[in-house]
Backbone bond lengths (Angstrom), bond angles and torsions (degrees), N, CA, C in turn:
res aa  C-N    CA-C-N  psi(-1)  N-CA   C-N-CA  omega(-1)  CA-C   N-CA-C  phi
1 M - - - 1.463 - - 1.544 109.36 -
2 K 1.326 116.21 133.20 1.448 120.98 -179.23 1.535 110.73 -69.95
3 P 1.330 117.34 150.69 1.471 120.44 -178.72 1.534 111.76 -56.97
4 F 1.332 117.90 -39.22 1.461 120.63 -177.63 1.532 110.23 -65.38
5 A 1.354 116.60 -43.66 1.456 119.65 178.94 1.518 111.44 -64.67
6 R 1.313 116.45 -38.43 1.478 119.71 178.39 1.537 110.14 -64.62
7 W 1.358 114.71 -38.99 1.475 118.95 179.56 1.535 110.65 -66.25
8 V 1.336 116.66 -40.72 1.465 119.83 179.81 1.516 110.48 -65.32
9 L 1.310 119.60 -38.81 1.465 122.73 179.93 1.531 113.20 -67.64
10 T 1.321 115.85 -37.89 1.464 118.82 -176.42 1.526 112.94 -87.56
11 M 1.332 118.21 -15.21 1.463 120.62 -174.51 1.537 113.42 -62.18
12 P 1.335 120.68 -46.09 1.471 119.52 179.94 1.534 113.19 -58.41
13 A 1.327 116.81 -43.93 1.457 120.05 179.00 1.528 111.11 -65.97
14 T 1.333 116.45 -38.68 1.454 120.45 179.63 1.520 110.70 -64.89
15 I 1.332 116.87 -43.55 1.487 121.32 178.22 1.521 110.14 -61.81
16 A 1.346 116.99 -42.78 1.461 120.52 -178.39 1.529 110.73 -62.73
17 V 1.354 116.90 -43.16 1.460 121.04 179.46 1.524 110.23 -63.35
18 V 1.335 116.65 -44.63 1.470 120.88 -178.30 1.528 110.76 -64.26
19 V 1.333 116.97 -46.79 1.467 121.07 -174.73 1.507 112.26 -72.58
20 L 1.350 116.50 -42.75 1.452 121.08 -172.45 1.520 113.64 -90.62
21 L 1.330 119.39 -18.66 1.441 121.41 -176.19 1.522 113.29 -121.55
22 I 1.324 116.55 -59.12 1.467 120.22 -173.53 1.529 111.95 -66.43
23 V 1.341 116.23 -47.81 1.458 119.52 -177.45 1.535 113.02 -63.02
24 P 1.344 119.78 -47.43 1.489 118.95 177.24 1.520 113.14 -60.18
25 V 1.353 116.95 -40.55 1.480 118.74 178.58 1.518 110.99 -65.95
26 A 1.343 116.61 -40.14 1.463 120.58 179.00 1.528 111.09 -63.87
27 I 1.337 116.63 -41.45 1.460 119.96 179.20 1.537 111.07 -65.42
28 T 1.350 115.43 -40.17 1.463 120.18 178.73 1.536 111.24 -62.07
29 I 1.338 116.31 -45.79 1.461 120.68 -179.42 1.541 110.29 -69.50
30 A 1.346 117.40 -38.53 1.459 120.22 179.87 1.517 112.49 -62.81
31 A 1.334 116.34 -32.48 1.466 120.63 -179.78 1.526 112.23 -62.66
32 T 1.319 116.55 -25.65 1.470 119.42 -178.42 1.527 111.75 -76.89
33 F 1.336 118.36 -16.11 1.456 121.33 -179.03 1.535 113.70 -100.73
34 A 1.336 116.11 9.32 1.463 120.43 -177.24 1.507 113.41 -106.36
35 E 1.313 118.12 17.28 1.460 121.35 -178.71 1.525 110.54 -75.88
36 P 1.337 117.87 137.13 1.476 120.63 178.01 1.543 113.09 -62.59
37 K 1.319 117.55 -27.15 1.454 120.96 -176.98 1.548 112.16 -71.69
38 G 1.292 117.64 -16.58 1.454 120.98 -179.45 1.506 111.27 150.02
39 V 1.304 116.04 158.43 1.474 121.03 -175.88 1.519 110.63 -62.12
40 F 1.315 116.66 -43.92 1.476 121.07 -176.05 1.523 112.35 -102.74
41 A 1.334 117.99 15.42 1.468 120.84 -176.50 1.523 113.15 -58.32
42 P 1.360 119.87 -43.24 1.472 117.88 179.18 1.538 113.09 -61.65
43 Y 1.327 117.10 -35.23 1.464 120.14 -179.79 1.522 110.64 -73.91
44 V 1.320 118.12 -37.17 1.458 121.75 175.35 1.521 109.40 -61.89
45 T 1.334 116.59 -43.71 1.467 121.23 178.45 1.515 110.86 -60.47
46 F 1.335 115.44 -43.49 1.469 119.45 -177.73 1.526 110.98 -64.22
47 F 1.319 117.49 -52.24 1.464 120.30 -173.43 1.527 113.27 -77.98
48 S 1.331 117.77 -12.95 1.468 120.81 175.56 1.521 112.35 -84.07
49 S 1.320 116.73 -8.37 1.474 121.22 179.74 1.534 109.47 -95.50
50 G 1.321 116.33 122.04 1.440 120.72 178.47 1.510 112.19 -61.77
51 F 1.341 117.16 -38.83 1.468 120.62 -179.76 1.517 110.72 -64.04
52 R 1.334 117.52 -43.54 1.460 120.34 -178.62 1.532 111.55 -68.42
53 R 1.296 116.84 -38.37 1.474 118.85 175.15 1.515 110.71 -62.62
54 A 1.340 116.99 -40.42 1.458 120.96 179.54 1.535 110.58 -61.91
55 V 1.327 117.08 -40.74 1.456 121.53 178.10 1.534 109.74 -62.43
56 L 1.326 116.54 -43.44 1.467 120.54 179.61 1.535 111.72 -64.44
57 Y 1.326 116.45 -46.80 1.471 120.57 -179.71 1.551 110.54 -63.86
58 R 1.320 116.33 -39.83 1.469 119.70 179.01 1.522 110.65 -63.55
59 T 1.329 116.63 -42.75 1.473 120.72 -179.60 1.526 110.33 -64.09
60 L 1.350 117.00 -43.50 1.457 119.64 177.93 1.528 110.93 -62.68
61 E 1.316 117.53 -42.51 1.454 121.55 -178.97 1.509 111.11 -63.09
62 V 1.343 116.59 -47.03 1.464 120.09 -179.45 1.525 110.63 -63.36
63 A 1.339 117.26 -43.53 1.450 121.27 -178.92 1.543 111.62 -63.94
64 L 1.336 116.42 -43.09 1.467 119.42 -179.12 1.531 111.87 -69.75
65 V 1.330 116.98 -41.24 1.468 119.61 178.33 1.523 110.31 -65.48
66 T 1.321 116.40 -42.56 1.469 121.29 178.92 1.541 109.46 -61.09
67 T 1.318 116.60 -42.52 1.461 120.39 179.52 1.527 111.79 -64.35
68 A 1.341 116.65 -43.74 1.449 120.64 -179.23 1.534 111.40 -63.80
69 I 1.327 117.14 -45.64 1.456 120.63 -179.88 1.526 110.61 -66.13
70 S 1.341 116.40 -43.34 1.459 119.98 -179.55 1.512 111.48 -64.30
71 L 1.360 117.29 -37.35 1.474 120.12 175.02 1.502 111.37 -60.04
72 T 1.314 116.78 -47.94 1.459 121.33 -176.74 1.535 111.05 -64.19
73 V 1.322 116.04 -54.04 1.463 120.40 -177.69 1.525 110.32 -64.83
74 G 1.327 116.47 -43.73 1.471 120.51 -178.35 1.517 112.21 -64.81
75 F 1.335 116.45 -40.58 1.478 119.00 -179.13 1.518 110.90 -65.84
76 I 1.333 116.81 -47.21 1.466 120.12 -179.68 1.517 110.47 -60.03
77 T 1.334 115.94 -46.53 1.472 119.55 -178.62 1.528 110.99 -65.32
78 A 1.337 116.90 -43.66 1.456 120.95 -179.46 1.556 110.27 -63.39
79 Y 1.314 116.50 -38.53 1.476 119.87 -179.46 1.517 110.89 -65.61
80 V 1.332 115.85 -41.65 1.476 119.69 178.45 1.521 110.05 -64.07
81 I 1.361 116.66 -43.96 1.463 120.69 -179.20 1.530 110.40 -64.45
82 A 1.331 116.51 -39.85 1.481 119.85 -178.84 1.509 112.27 -63.70
83 Q 1.321 118.93 -24.60 1.470 121.52 -178.34 1.529 111.72 -88.18
84 M 1.322 118.40 -6.69 1.466 120.37 -176.25 1.526 111.25 -80.77
85 P 1.331 116.63 157.46 1.481 120.62 173.51 1.529 110.77 -67.10
86 G 1.330 115.79 167.06 1.463 121.70 -170.08 1.506 116.26 -51.20
87 R 1.351 117.86 -55.68 1.482 120.30 -174.82 1.514 112.40 -66.48
88 A 1.332 116.66 -44.02 1.455 119.91 178.53 1.533 111.20 -64.71
89 K 1.337 115.98 -35.18 1.453 120.51 178.64 1.534 110.46 -63.09
90 S 1.298 116.61 -44.61 1.463 121.13 179.62 1.518 111.41 -61.75
91 I 1.324 117.12 -43.42 1.473 121.28 179.05 1.515 110.59 -62.89
92 M 1.331 117.83 -43.51 1.453 121.02 -178.45 1.533 111.61 -68.40
93 I 1.313 117.95 -36.87 1.479 120.18 177.31 1.518 109.71 -63.52
94 V 1.338 116.72 -44.02 1.458 120.98 179.03 1.550 109.97 -61.63
95 A 1.336 115.69 -44.10 1.468 119.73 178.54 1.529 112.26 -62.48
96 A 1.364 115.47 -39.57 1.452 119.05 -177.63 1.521 112.95 -68.07
97 V 1.319 116.08 -36.57 1.474 119.19 -176.65 1.512 112.32 -97.77
98 F 1.321 118.89 2.84 1.473 121.36 -179.27 1.543 112.80 -56.30
99 P 1.343 119.55 -37.84 1.472 118.35 178.65 1.528 114.16 -59.81
100 L 1.344 117.80 -23.23 1.475 120.28 179.78 1.516 111.49 -67.50
101 L 1.320 118.22 -13.87 1.462 120.89 179.60 1.515 112.70 -74.91
102 T 1.333 117.12 -13.18 1.473 121.50 175.73 1.510 110.23 -109.01
103 G 1.298 117.52 158.25 1.463 122.17 -176.57 1.524 111.96 -74.77
104 V 1.328 114.47 163.86 1.458 121.95 -179.92 1.516 110.47 -62.08
105 V 1.344 117.29 -43.47 1.461 121.50 -178.01 1.522 110.59 -63.08
106 V 1.337 116.47 -42.10 1.462 120.27 179.82 1.532 110.80 -62.42
107 R 1.307 115.95 -45.93 1.478 119.55 179.59 1.522 112.38 -66.68
108 S 1.315 117.16 -32.36 1.467 119.45 176.85 1.535 110.65 -71.68
109 F 1.318 116.92 -38.77 1.470 119.27 175.13 1.520 111.23 -63.05
110 A 1.314 117.56 -33.25 1.474 119.58 177.28 1.512 111.35 -59.32
111 W 1.351 116.50 -38.41 1.452 119.96 178.72 1.517 112.20 -71.69
112 L 1.326 117.63 -25.80 1.465 120.03 171.91 1.520 110.39 -61.81
113 I 1.339 116.03 -40.69 1.455 121.48 179.50 1.543 110.70 -69.87
114 I 1.310 116.37 -37.49 1.470 120.67 -177.02 1.531 111.32 -73.16
115 L 1.362 116.81 -43.65 1.472 120.64 -170.36 1.520 113.88 -97.96
116 G 1.332 118.46 -3.63 1.464 120.24 -179.11 1.533 112.76 -63.79
117 K 1.321 115.54 163.98 1.477 119.14 179.45 1.516 112.72 -61.36
118 N 1.320 115.67 -31.75 1.455 120.43 175.01 1.548 110.19 -104.83
119 G 1.309 115.39 24.22 1.459 119.81 -175.69 1.511 113.94 -85.82
120 I 1.325 113.79 -177.34 1.454 121.64 -173.85 1.553 111.23 -64.95
121 L 1.350 116.94 -44.04 1.463 119.72 -176.42 1.513 112.08 -66.60
122 N 1.331 117.22 -45.73 1.451 120.24 177.43 1.523 112.02 -62.54
123 A 1.312 117.48 -40.99 1.470 120.53 178.82 1.510 111.14 -61.98
124 M 1.333 116.95 -40.91 1.457 120.90 179.48 1.534 111.29 -66.40
125 L 1.356 116.74 -43.02 1.456 119.88 -179.68 1.521 112.09 -65.43
126 I 1.354 116.54 -37.90 1.448 120.27 178.98 1.529 110.84 -69.77
127 S 1.325 116.49 -41.43 1.468 120.16 -177.64 1.529 112.28 -66.56
128 T 1.342 116.85 -28.18 1.459 120.89 177.65 1.532 112.80 -88.74
129 G 1.326 117.07 -2.70 1.459 121.44 178.05 1.518 115.10 78.69
130 I 1.323 117.65 10.28 1.471 120.32 -179.94 1.523 110.71 -70.43
131 I 1.332 116.87 -36.57 1.464 121.56 176.81 1.527 108.49 -129.84
132 G 1.330 115.50 156.86 1.465 120.67 -179.26 1.509 113.71 -97.22
133 E 1.311 117.05 -25.27 1.470 121.43 179.97 1.529 108.87 -140.27
134 P 1.335 116.58 157.87 1.468 119.31 -175.12 1.537 111.82 -62.37
135 L 1.340 114.81 144.73 1.469 121.66 176.09 1.513 109.92 -91.71
136 S 1.326 116.57 148.05 1.446 122.29 175.83 1.523 108.51 -88.13
137 M 1.288 116.46 92.81 1.485 120.79 -177.04 1.524 112.53 -100.38
138 L 1.321 117.53 -20.78 1.447 120.53 -179.62 1.534 110.46 -80.66
139 Y 1.332 114.49 160.33 1.457 123.20 177.54 1.534 111.57 57.97
140 T 1.320 113.61 41.68 1.469 121.45 174.60 1.533 108.06 -129.19
141 E 1.322 114.66 164.82 1.452 119.00 177.29 1.510 111.44 -63.52
142 G 1.330 115.73 -36.00 1.460 119.38 -179.54 1.528 112.82 -63.11
143 S 1.330 116.59 -40.59 1.484 119.36 -179.85 1.515 110.34 -65.66
144 V 1.315 117.69 -36.98 1.465 120.09 178.20 1.534 109.88 -66.47
145 I 1.322 117.30 -43.42 1.463 121.09 -179.00 1.516 110.62 -63.50
146 V 1.326 117.03 -45.30 1.482 121.02 179.46 1.520 110.94 -57.54
147 A 1.315 116.01 -47.09 1.464 120.12 -179.69 1.520 111.75 -65.79
148 M 1.334 116.30 -39.47 1.475 120.37 178.15 1.517 111.29 -62.83
149 V 1.322 117.32 -44.16 1.460 120.64 179.02 1.519 109.32 -60.72
150 Y 1.322 117.14 -43.75 1.465 121.00 179.07 1.537 111.01 -60.32
151 L 1.341 116.24 -36.86 1.448 120.73 -179.28 1.524 112.84 -69.93
152 F 1.346 116.65 -39.65 1.452 120.04 -167.32 1.522 115.65 -103.04
153 V 1.322 118.29 -15.07 1.472 120.03 178.35 1.520 111.69 -58.28
154 P 1.360 120.58 -42.02 1.474 118.73 177.64 1.529 113.64 -56.81
155 L 1.338 117.48 -38.06 1.466 120.27 177.12 1.531 110.49 -64.38
156 M 1.324 116.82 -40.46 1.434 120.34 178.06 1.514 112.08 -63.80
157 I 1.315 117.39 -41.01 1.450 121.64 178.65 1.515 111.09 -63.15
158 L 1.336 116.48 -45.95 1.466 120.67 -179.96 1.531 110.67 -61.01
159 T 1.329 116.47 -38.60 1.452 120.58 -178.69 1.525 111.59 -68.29
160 L 1.341 116.90 -39.22 1.459 121.08 -171.70 1.530 113.84 -86.98
161 V 1.320 118.48 -27.50 1.463 120.14 -175.12 1.529 110.08 -59.74
162 G 1.318 116.79 -48.08 1.474 120.02 -179.27 1.513 112.48 -63.57
163 V 1.332 116.41 -38.30 1.472 119.37 178.66 1.514 111.53 -66.55
164 L 1.328 117.09 -43.85 1.465 120.06 -178.35 1.536 111.08 -70.05
165 E 1.324 116.82 -32.41 1.470 120.01 176.65 1.537 110.88 -66.25
166 G 1.320 116.22 -28.56 1.450 120.94 -178.14 1.522 114.56 -79.47
167 I 1.344 117.47 -7.97 1.459 120.04 178.41 1.547 108.55 -77.25
168 P 1.299 118.04 118.87 1.484 120.58 -177.94 1.547 110.76 -60.30
169 R 1.288 114.77 132.02 1.472 120.87 178.29 1.520 110.02 -64.44
170 D 1.334 116.74 -27.34 1.478 119.75 179.89 1.516 111.80 -61.63
171 L 1.338 117.28 -34.07 1.467 120.33 179.73 1.512 110.83 -66.01
172 I 1.308 117.10 -41.35 1.470 120.94 -179.92 1.514 109.53 -67.91
173 D 1.342 116.27 -42.62 1.457 119.46 178.80 1.540 111.25 -64.79
174 A 1.310 115.97 -40.09 1.476 120.58 178.30 1.524 110.98 -61.78
175 S 1.336 115.81 -42.01 1.449 120.47 179.21 1.548 111.10 -61.24
176 A 1.348 114.23 -43.29 1.464 117.81 178.50 1.506 112.51 -66.70
177 S 1.335 116.24 -38.83 1.470 119.20 -178.62 1.526 112.59 -68.93
178 L 1.359 115.98 -22.49 1.453 119.42 177.64 1.528 112.83 -87.76
179 G 1.325 115.58 4.99 1.461 119.36 173.34 1.525 114.37 99.05
180 A 1.336 117.97 4.31 1.454 119.45 179.55 1.515 111.24 -74.40
181 K 1.333 116.12 136.49 1.457 120.60 178.23 1.534 108.54 -77.19
182 P 1.346 117.65 160.85 1.465 120.08 -177.98 1.518 114.53 -53.90
183 L 1.353 115.93 -39.76 1.463 119.19 179.83 1.527 111.96 -65.23
184 M 1.340 115.87 -40.31 1.462 120.04 177.68 1.513 111.24 -67.67
185 T 1.333 117.16 -38.81 1.459 120.76 176.96 1.517 110.72 -61.25
186 F 1.315 115.90 -39.95 1.472 119.85 179.04 1.527 111.42 -61.28
187 F 1.344 117.09 -49.25 1.458 120.85 -175.63 1.521 112.67 -76.01
188 Q 1.338 118.00 -30.94 1.454 121.12 -176.34 1.516 114.60 -94.24
189 V 1.325 118.05 -20.52 1.465 120.59 -175.81 1.537 111.04 -121.33
190 I 1.306 116.76 -60.75 1.448 121.59 -171.91 1.530 111.55 -67.05
191 L 1.321 116.81 -52.30 1.467 121.39 -175.06 1.539 112.32 -59.81
192 P 1.346 119.14 -49.00 1.490 117.69 178.24 1.510 113.85 -60.36
193 L 1.333 117.37 -39.54 1.474 120.46 179.64 1.520 112.09 -71.91
194 A 1.334 117.77 -25.39 1.459 120.84 178.81 1.533 112.53 -89.38
195 T 1.328 116.91 -2.79 1.451 120.82 -176.66 1.523 114.50 -55.36
196 P 1.342 120.64 -43.93 1.476 119.33 178.30 1.518 113.39 -55.88
197 G 1.343 116.06 -44.50 1.475 119.38 177.80 1.505 113.22 -66.22
198 L 1.332 115.62 -39.14 1.474 119.94 177.91 1.528 111.59 -61.24
199 I 1.329 115.72 -43.10 1.460 119.60 -178.66 1.526 110.99 -67.71
200 V 1.328 116.29 -44.88 1.484 119.84 178.64 1.531 109.57 -61.20
201 G 1.325 117.14 -46.20 1.456 120.55 179.68 1.512 112.22 -62.72
202 A 1.341 116.64 -42.05 1.468 121.69 -179.87 1.523 110.99 -63.69
203 V 1.339 116.20 -41.19 1.467 120.08 178.95 1.549 110.51 -64.93
204 L 1.342 115.94 -43.14 1.462 119.25 179.20 1.515 111.40 -61.18
205 V 1.339 116.18 -46.29 1.475 120.35 -177.28 1.517 110.35 -68.66
206 F 1.338 117.80 -44.88 1.446 119.59 -177.17 1.539 111.46 -63.36
207 T 1.340 116.89 -49.05 1.472 118.69 -178.32 1.521 110.73 -65.31
208 G 1.338 117.52 -36.40 1.446 119.67 178.93 1.517 112.99 -67.23
209 S 1.338 117.23 -43.79 1.461 120.30 -179.51 1.527 112.62 -75.57
210 F 1.342 117.26 -32.38 1.448 121.04 -179.87 1.528 111.68 -68.59
211 T 1.334 117.14 -33.83 1.461 121.19 -176.80 1.519 112.78 -103.10
212 S 1.337 117.97 5.65 1.450 121.70 -176.03 1.526 111.58 -63.47
213 Y 1.338 114.26 145.15 1.483 119.52 178.07 1.537 111.69 -119.29
214 A 1.331 117.25 -51.62 1.459 120.43 -170.18 1.527 112.18 -61.49
215 T 1.325 116.69 -49.48 1.460 120.96 -176.54 1.527 113.67 -63.77
216 P 1.349 119.17 -48.21 1.459 118.42 176.36 1.530 113.12 -63.70
217 Q 1.320 117.38 -32.27 1.452 120.43 179.46 1.532 110.71 -68.15
218 L 1.320 116.92 -43.06 1.475 120.75 -176.77 1.520 112.26 -77.59
219 L 1.330 118.07 -39.96 1.458 120.86 -172.34 1.532 113.34 -104.66
220 G 1.325 116.38 -15.54 1.453 119.78 178.71 1.516 113.36 -104.34
221 G 1.350 115.35 -37.02 1.464 120.29 179.91 1.520 112.15 65.40
222 E 1.314 114.75 -157.95 1.462 120.96 179.03 1.537 112.52 -71.51
223 K 1.340 116.96 -27.39 1.451 120.37 -177.94 1.530 111.45 -68.06
224 Q 1.322 117.45 -34.65 1.445 122.33 -177.45 1.532 110.74 -118.43
225 M 1.326 115.86 50.32 1.443 120.82 -177.71 1.533 110.66 -63.22
226 M 1.338 115.20 137.95 1.476 121.15 177.58 1.514 109.13 -120.33
227 M 1.327 115.29 176.94 1.463 119.56 -171.28 1.535 111.52 -62.63
228 G 1.338 118.27 -36.43 1.462 120.38 179.55 1.526 111.45 -63.75
229 T 1.345 116.55 -46.26 1.470 119.19 179.18 1.523 111.45 -71.25
230 F 1.318 117.68 -33.31 1.461 121.82 177.22 1.527 110.05 -65.71
231 L 1.317 116.35 -41.96 1.474 120.57 177.60 1.530 110.82 -61.21
232 Y 1.326 116.72 -44.65 1.458 119.82 178.52 1.533 110.41 -62.30
233 Q 1.320 117.19 -42.12 1.457 120.60 179.69 1.525 112.06 -59.91
234 R 1.339 115.27 -46.46 1.487 118.64 -178.28 1.533 112.01 -66.49
235 A 1.325 116.28 -35.15 1.476 120.09 -176.00 1.526 112.85 -83.15
236 M 1.330 118.12 -42.67 1.458 121.01 -169.85 1.509 114.85 -105.94
237 V 1.356 118.38 -15.42 1.472 120.63 179.93 1.496 110.10 -104.94
238 T 1.335 118.65 -51.45 1.460 121.58 -178.13 1.545 111.53 -96.66
239 F 1.323 117.82 -8.90 1.467 122.79 178.67 1.532 112.23 57.16
240 D 1.337 114.60 35.20 1.463 120.81 176.57 1.525 107.61 -91.74
241 W 1.338 116.95 85.79 1.463 121.22 -173.23 1.510 112.40 -68.02
242 V 1.328 116.82 -36.30 1.467 120.48 177.78 1.513 109.90 -65.99
243 G 1.322 116.44 -45.07 1.463 119.55 177.89 1.520 112.05 -62.05
244 A 1.353 116.68 -40.33 1.467 120.24 177.83 1.530 110.59 -65.57
245 S 1.317 116.24 -40.38 1.482 120.36 179.23 1.527 110.06 -64.95
246 T 1.319 116.83 -36.37 1.469 120.42 178.44 1.521 110.45 -65.00
247 I 1.331 116.85 -43.77 1.458 120.87 177.15 1.530 110.45 -60.59
248 A 1.345 116.01 -44.78 1.465 119.93 179.83 1.514 111.27 -62.39
249 A 1.342 117.53 -41.09 1.445 120.22 -179.43 1.547 111.36 -65.44
250 I 1.314 117.29 -40.08 1.469 121.09 177.57 1.528 109.83 -63.78
251 M 1.314 116.61 -41.14 1.467 119.50 -179.60 1.538 110.92 -64.79
252 V 1.347 116.49 -40.21 1.461 120.05 178.90 1.524 110.88 -63.78
253 V 1.323 116.73 -46.40 1.475 121.44 -177.74 1.544 109.31 -63.65
254 L 1.321 117.53 -46.33 1.461 119.37 -178.41 1.534 111.93 -65.77
255 T 1.336 115.39 -38.68 1.465 117.78 178.65 1.525 111.42 -63.72
256 L 1.332 116.81 -44.57 1.463 120.45 178.07 1.525 110.58 -62.63
257 G 1.339 115.98 -39.42 1.474 119.17 179.45 1.518 112.35 -63.60
258 V 1.326 117.42 -42.17 1.465 120.76 179.42 1.528 109.58 -66.77
259 V 1.338 118.60 -39.34 1.457 121.96 178.18 1.522 110.59 -60.95
260 L 1.343 116.51 -44.04 1.474 120.17 178.52 1.518 111.83 -64.05
261 I 1.320 116.94 -40.06 1.475 120.04 177.97 1.517 110.29 -64.01
262 M 1.339 117.39 -42.67 1.466 120.22 179.05 1.536 111.00 -64.16
263 S 1.318 115.73 -37.70 1.488 118.64 178.87 1.534 109.94 -66.17
264 R 1.313 116.15 -36.83 1.485 119.32 179.57 1.539 109.69 -66.80
265 I 1.334 115.49 -41.83 1.474 118.70 176.78 1.518 110.55 -60.53
266 A 1.358 116.54 -40.65 1.438 119.85 179.21 1.535 111.84 -60.95
267 R 1.315 116.32 -40.78 1.470 119.18 -179.93 1.534 111.74 -64.93
268 R 1.340 114.90 -33.89 1.473 117.81 179.75 1.528 110.16 -71.23
269 L 1.333 117.15 -37.92 1.457 119.93 179.26 1.504 113.15 -74.60
270 N 1.345 115.52 -35.21 1.454 120.05 -179.08 1.534 108.25 -154.02
271 P 1.322 118.80 102.10 1.475 121.19 -176.19 1.519 112.89 -57.26
272 M 1.327 118.82 -21.86 1.466 121.16 -178.54 1.527 111.53 -94.63
273 A 1.364 117.48 4.70 1.449 119.76 -174.01 1.504 112.14 -71.76
274 V 1.322 118.49 -42.36 1.438 121.22 -176.12 1.511 109.43 -132.97
């Protein structure tokens, strides 16, 4: 294909990305540097507030824990599915991704019913005599993490199944025939080859959980406010557009930073991964 033809084919998509993504983000970030009090005044205000720092740290903690749990559960599930015969594999993939057929709000409301004081989990624990009175499980960090893991594990499974299926069985058999134990085969063969899928899945889960709004709002409330809900509050309740833009800019920078760190880890595990 000639360079001119290639340029013509890619130009519409490039313009759409620039106009619809890069320009709005650039305008949002630029608005934070136009304050009369100083170029970095909005950021100084943000990081000088103990409450705002707590919201940021809580969001990072929830996103990282959600990513770690989703990686573990998703990898184990995807590995089991990848080893299954064709028909059983198809059924298990459908079962794993079935929750994606319902919306985020619906799935979050389901956890309200499960974790509420009069919910299914408390009723089961009381009926079995494990507890004597209902536990307060809603509006905690744990409830947000549980719901986030439920939301994002299907994405992790979808990402990893194809990668694990692409690992040649001959490599695993060769490792075993050369005397490698299963654990060594996992770390020396399977894990490096699965690194691209792990990184893609981790990025999807982290960015989704870090920027999530509906689930923290429903299951965390005001007690467990996160950056997504805080951004909405500043923009739509108090109409503090500069403050909202500052929160958005911090979220963009941190997300990009985590993605770069994950890419670096991928290169160390497998130089050909990314």
